[in-house]
C-alpha positions as CSV (number, residue, x, y, z in Angstrom):
1,M,3.7,-55.8,-34.0
2,G,4.7,-56.0,-30.3
3,R,8.4,-56.2,-31.2
4,H,8.1,-53.1,-33.4
5,S,6.4,-51.0,-30.7
6,Q,9.2,-51.8,-28.2
7,S,12.0,-50.6,-30.6
8,S,13.9,-47.6,-29.3
9,S,14.3,-44.3,-31.0
10,L,18.0,-45.1,-31.3
11,S,17.2,-48.1,-33.5
12,T,15.1,-45.9,-35.8
13,T,18.0,-43.5,-36.0
14,L,20.4,-46.3,-36.9
15,V,18.2,-47.5,-39.8
16,E,17.8,-43.9,-41.1
17,L,21.6,-43.3,-40.9
18,G,22.2,-46.7,-42.6
19,A,20.0,-45.6,-45.5
20,L,21.9,-42.3,-45.7
21,A,25.2,-44.2,-45.8
22,S,23.9,-46.5,-48.5
23,K,22.8,-43.5,-50.7
24,S,26.2,-41.8,-50.2
25,L,28.2,-44.8,-51.0
26,T,26.1,-45.7,-54.1
27,N,26.5,-42.2,-55.4
28,T,30.3,-42.3,-54.8
29,T,30.5,-45.6,-56.7
30,A,28.6,-44.3,-59.6
31,E,30.7,-41.1,-59.9
32,H,33.9,-43.2,-59.8
33,G,32.5,-45.5,-62.6
34,R,32.0,-42.5,-64.9
35,R,35.5,-41.1,-64.4
36,R,37.3,-44.5,-64.7
37,A,35.2,-46.5,-67.3
38,A,38.1,-48.6,-68.3
39,G,38.9,-49.8,-64.8
40,P,37.7,-53.0,-63.1
41,A,34.2,-53.2,-61.9
42,K,33.6,-52.3,-58.3
43,T,32.4,-54.9,-55.8
44,S,28.9,-54.4,-54.6
45,I,28.4,-53.6,-50.9
46,S,26.4,-56.2,-49.0
47,P,23.5,-55.4,-46.6
48,A,25.7,-56.3,-43.7
49,M,28.1,-53.6,-44.7
50,Y,25.3,-51.1,-45.0
51,R,24.2,-52.0,-41.5
52,A,27.7,-51.6,-40.2
53,G,27.9,-48.2,-41.9
54,G,24.7,-47.2,-40.2
55,V,26.0,-48.2,-36.8
56,A,29.2,-46.3,-37.3
57,A,27.3,-43.2,-38.3
58,A,25.1,-43.4,-35.2
59,L,28.1,-43.9,-32.9
60,S,29.9,-40.9,-34.6
61,L,26.9,-38.7,-33.9
62,A,26.9,-39.5,-30.2
63,V,30.6,-38.9,-29.9
64,S,31.2,-35.8,-32.0
65,G,27.8,-34.2,-32.6
66,G,27.3,-35.6,-36.1
67,A,30.4,-34.0,-37.7
68,Y,32.0,-37.3,-38.5
69,A,28.9,-38.8,-40.2
70,A,28.6,-35.7,-42.4
71,T,32.3,-35.9,-43.4
72,Q,32.3,-39.7,-44.2
73,F,29.2,-39.9,-46.2
74,G,29.1,-36.5,-47.9
75,E,25.6,-35.5,-46.7
76,S,25.6,-31.8,-46.2
77,D,21.9,-32.0,-45.1
78,I,22.9,-33.6,-41.7
79,A,23.2,-30.8,-39.1
80,P,25.7,-31.4,-36.4
81,L,24.5,-31.6,-32.8
82,T,24.9,-28.4,-30.7
83,E,27.1,-28.4,-27.6
84,S,23.9,-28.3,-25.4
85,Q,22.4,-31.3,-27.3
86,A,25.6,-33.3,-27.0
87,R,25.8,-32.6,-23.3
88,M,22.2,-33.6,-22.7
89,Q,22.8,-36.9,-24.5
90,A,25.9,-37.5,-22.4
91,I,23.9,-36.8,-19.2
92,A,21.0,-39.0,-20.3
93,A,23.4,-41.8,-21.2
94,S,25.1,-41.6,-17.7
95,G,21.8,-41.8,-15.9
96,E,22.8,-39.1,-13.4
97,D,20.0,-37.0,-11.9
98,T,20.9,-33.3,-11.9
99,A,17.5,-31.9,-10.7
100,D,18.8,-30.9,-7.3
101,G,21.9,-29.0,-8.4
102,L,25.1,-29.1,-10.5
103,V,27.0,-32.4,-10.6
104,V,30.7,-31.8,-10.1
105,G,33.0,-34.8,-9.9
106,G,30.2,-36.9,-8.6
107,D,29.2,-34.5,-5.9
108,V,26.0,-32.4,-6.0
109,A,26.5,-28.6,-5.6
110,E,23.4,-26.7,-4.4
111,V,23.0,-22.9,-4.6
112,S,20.6,-21.3,-2.2
113,S,19.7,-17.8,-0.9
114,V,20.1,-17.1,2.9
115,T,18.8,-13.9,4.6
116,E,20.3,-12.8,7.9
117,E,19.8,-9.7,10.2
118,V,23.0,-8.4,11.5
119,T,23.2,-6.2,14.6
120,D,25.2,-3.0,14.5
121,K,25.8,-2.2,18.2
122,F,25.8,1.4,19.3
123,E,28.9,3.0,20.8
124,R,29.3,5.3,23.8
125,V,30.4,8.8,23.0
126,E,31.5,11.1,25.8
127,Q,31.2,14.9,25.8
128,E,32.6,17.1,28.5
129,S,30.2,19.6,30.1
130,D,30.9,22.2,32.7
131,S,27.2,22.4,33.5
132,L,27.7,19.1,35.5
133,A,29.9,18.7,38.5
134,E,33.1,16.9,38.0
135,G,32.6,13.2,38.1
136,E,28.9,13.4,37.2
137,E,27.5,11.8,34.1
138,K,24.3,12.4,32.2
139,V,23.0,10.5,29.2
140,Q,22.1,13.1,26.6
141,T,21.1,10.7,23.8
142,E,20.1,7.1,24.4
143,G,21.9,4.5,22.2
144,V,20.0,2.3,19.8
145,N,21.4,-0.7,18.0
146,G,21.2,-0.7,14.3
147,V,20.0,-3.7,12.2
148,T,21.1,-4.5,8.7
149,R,19.4,-7.2,6.5
150,V,22.0,-9.1,4.4
151,V,21.2,-11.5,1.6
152,Y,23.8,-14.2,0.8
153,R,24.2,-16.6,-2.1
154,V,25.4,-19.8,-0.5
155,T,27.0,-22.8,-2.3
156,S,26.9,-26.2,-0.6
157,V,28.3,-29.6,-1.7
158,D,26.6,-32.6,-0.1
159,G,25.0,-30.4,2.5
160,K,28.3,-28.6,3.5
161,E,28.7,-24.9,2.8
162,I,31.8,-24.2,0.7
163,A,31.2,-20.6,-0.4
164,R,29.1,-17.5,0.6
165,E,28.7,-14.3,-1.4
166,V,26.9,-11.1,-0.3
167,V,24.1,-10.3,-2.8
168,S,22.6,-7.2,-1.1
169,R,22.5,-5.2,2.1
170,A,19.6,-3.1,3.4
171,V,19.6,-1.0,6.6
172,V,16.5,-1.8,8.7
173,T,17.2,0.4,11.7
174,E,19.8,3.1,11.8
175,R,22.4,2.9,14.6
176,V,22.2,5.7,17.2
177,D,25.3,6.2,19.4
178,E,24.9,6.9,23.1
179,V,26.0,10.4,24.0
180,V,27.0,10.9,27.6
181,L,27.8,14.2,29.2
182,V,30.7,14.1,31.6
183,G,30.9,16.8,34.2
184,T,33.9,19.0,34.4
185,G,32.6,21.9,36.5
186,S,32.4,22.5,40.2
187,T,29.3,21.7,42.3
188,S,28.4,25.3,42.7
189,D,28.7,26.0,39.0
190,A,26.5,23.0,38.2
191,T,23.8,24.1,40.6
192,A,23.8,27.6,39.3
193,D,23.9,26.7,35.6
194,T,20.4,25.1,35.2
195,G,19.8,26.3,31.6
196,S,17.1,28.7,32.9
197,G,18.8,31.1,35.2
198,S,19.2,30.8,38.9
199,A,16.8,28.2,40.4
200,T,16.8,30.1,43.7
201,T,15.9,33.4,42.1
202,T,13.2,31.8,40.0
203,A,11.7,30.0,43.0
204,T,11.7,33.2,45.0
205,A,10.0,35.2,42.3
206,S,7.4,32.6,41.4
207,G,6.7,30.8,44.6
208,D,8.1,27.6,46.0
209,G,6.4,25.3,43.5
210,T,4.6,23.2,46.1
211,T,1.3,24.2,44.6
212,A,0.2,23.6,41.0
213,A,-0.1,27.3,40.3
214,S,3.3,28.2,41.7
215,A,5.0,25.3,39.9
216,Q,3.4,26.4,36.6
217,S,4.7,29.9,37.3
218,I,8.2,28.7,37.8
219,A,8.0,26.6,34.6
220,K,6.7,29.6,32.6
221,S,9.5,31.8,33.8
222,M,12.1,29.3,32.5
223,M,10.7,28.6,29.1
224,S,12.2,31.6,27.3
225,S,15.7,30.3,28.0
226,Y,14.9,27.3,25.8
227,G,13.7,29.5,23.0
228,W,10.0,28.7,23.6
229,D,7.3,31.4,23.5
230,D,4.0,31.5,25.4
231,S,2.3,29.3,22.8
232,Q,4.3,26.3,24.1
233,F,3.2,26.9,27.7
234,S,-0.4,25.5,27.2
235,C,1.1,22.3,25.8
236,L,3.3,22.0,28.9
237,V,0.4,22.6,31.3
238,N,-1.6,19.8,29.5
239,L,1.3,17.4,29.5
240,W,2.2,17.7,33.2
241,N,-1.5,17.8,34.2
242,R,-1.8,14.4,32.7
243,E,1.5,13.1,34.2
244,S,1.3,14.4,37.8
245,G,-1.2,17.2,38.2
246,W,1.9,19.4,38.8
247,N,2.4,17.6,42.1
248,Y,6.1,17.5,43.1
249,Q,5.4,14.5,45.3
250,A,3.4,12.5,42.8
251,Q,4.6,8.9,42.4
252,N,3.4,6.2,40.0
253,P,2.7,3.1,42.0
254,S,3.3,0.8,39.1
255,S,6.4,2.2,37.4
256,G,7.9,4.3,40.2
257,A,8.0,7.4,38.1
258,Y,8.3,10.5,40.4
259,G,7.7,14.2,40.6
260,I,6.1,16.8,38.4
261,P,7.7,15.5,35.1
262,Q,7.3,11.9,36.2
263,S,11.0,11.0,35.8
264,L,11.6,7.3,35.6
265,P,13.4,6.6,37.8
266,G,13.2,9.7,39.9
267,S,16.9,9.6,40.7
268,K,17.6,10.8,37.1
269,M,16.8,14.2,38.3
270,S,19.9,14.2,40.6
271,S,21.8,15.3,37.5
272,V,20.4,18.8,38.3
273,A,20.6,18.7,42.1
274,S,20.5,16.2,45.0
275,D,17.3,17.6,46.4
276,W,15.2,16.3,43.4
277,A,12.8,14.4,45.7
278,T,11.6,17.6,47.6
279,N,12.4,20.6,45.4
280,P,9.8,21.4,42.6
281,T,12.3,23.7,40.9
282,T,14.8,21.0,40.5
283,Q,12.2,18.7,39.0
284,I,10.9,21.4,36.6
285,T,14.5,22.2,35.5
286,W,15.2,18.5,34.7
287,G,11.8,18.1,33.0
288,L,12.2,21.0,30.7
289,G,15.7,19.8,29.8
290,Y,14.4,16.3,29.0
291,I,11.6,17.7,26.8
292,S,14.1,19.9,24.9
293,E,16.6,17.1,24.3
294,R,14.1,14.4,23.3
295,Y,11.2,16.3,21.6
296,G,12.4,19.8,20.9
297,S,9.4,21.5,22.4
298,P,6.5,21.0,24.9
299,C,4.0,20.9,22.0
300,S,5.9,18.1,20.3
301,A,6.0,16.2,23.6
302,W,2.3,16.7,24.1
303,A,1.6,15.4,20.6
304,H,3.5,12.3,21.3
305,S,1.7,11.8,24.6
306,E,-1.6,12.2,22.8
307,S,-0.6,9.5,20.3
308,T,0.9,7.0,22.7
309,G,-0.2,7.9,26.2
310,W,3.3,8.7,27.4
311,Y,6.2,10.9,26.6
């Protein structure tokens, strides 16, 4: 009983195929006997020959998917092995482990997915402007690096990468190129062209801007040149009340932001005029230009400040 339980499935297959071989050969002998009754009697096949036939049939199945056995013994009921079954038998016989990847010439090839974020660096774009004195520069749009997420299919053999294929790309952050205004005008032209009329005339008509009321009056007189109506003025008042209280000498002790619009650093306002530290009109002119370029209107800047605490 113990010996029988230890017999392999292959032994069982050999016995069954031996029986099939016996049946086929017996039928063949009988058919020949009917057609050639006058001939000499056929020699009977011994059990050893039956066993040999069974072994041959089993070997032919392993080699050629059962086609040989079906041909030799005339058994149309025996279905040949599929290509996949034959391949699995070959792998099982070799004892190779293919769980970690494809086996190619004895080496293990692994396919994996790798995700990388690629930086798309912004570029500097220069634009000439006669509103700035020749040689002066002003950043109109700050540059922002773009980020693209790329997924690769990587093939490695024995831990060494041999191939890489892009599967997909997705833009995480759009690239924004830096736009820099380069001055081409004379110093007098740049001072006069403030985007809101003559700064000297505005200051004379509205006061010198050294008080909150006079500074607000100067700002209000400039707003129409940006296309803003009076509904935007209250937002501007609220915004710069929060930033500086409309004090042209206000300085943030932590960040160093300076003036009515709290320019950081204050020297940015030199793009309007060199007296940025002492002239409220210069500060207001720069501040309105900053709001227009970055937010489009004072109310949009105020909404951002309400949301984040800064603008």
